[in-house]
N, C-alpha and C positions, 0 to 999 in steps of 0.2 A: 606252672605246668608250659612247657614249650608251645610256641607255634604249631610245631612239627608232629608231637601226639597230640593236638587238636585236629588236627587235618587227617590224620591219620583214623582216631577214632570217626570224626565223619563220613569219612569215606566209608571206612566200617561198617556204620549206621545208617549209610545210603544202599550200600549191599545187602545189606539184613533185610531195608524196607522192601526192596527191590524184590527179594525173592519172596517175600510174604505176598507184594501184588501179583506175584507171575503165579505163586498157589491160587491167590483167591482168583483169578483167572482162568484158570486151569491152563497156563502156557507155560510152564514147568520145563518142559522137553525144547522148548525153543530157548527159551533163556540158556539152558547147560551148553543147547550147540553154539551159540552165539559169544558165551564165556571162554567154552574151550576156542574156538577160532580166535580169537582177540587175542586169547595166550598165544597160540602159535604164531599170530603174525605178530605179536609182539615181541617172540623171539625168534623169529626169523629176520627180523629189519635190528635187532640187536647185535645179533652176529653179523648182518651186513657192514653196521656201521659203524663195529668193535675197531 
């Protein structure tokens, strides 16, 4: 297994654990909002520095 695959699995697992933690604490809406904002920011910066 390559390092990139291992890293991808770890990031995926961290995301799942973060989602579970948000559900446990009742902060799902906040997490979803931040994830959407992060994706929009990343796309905007990607276009800016392309």
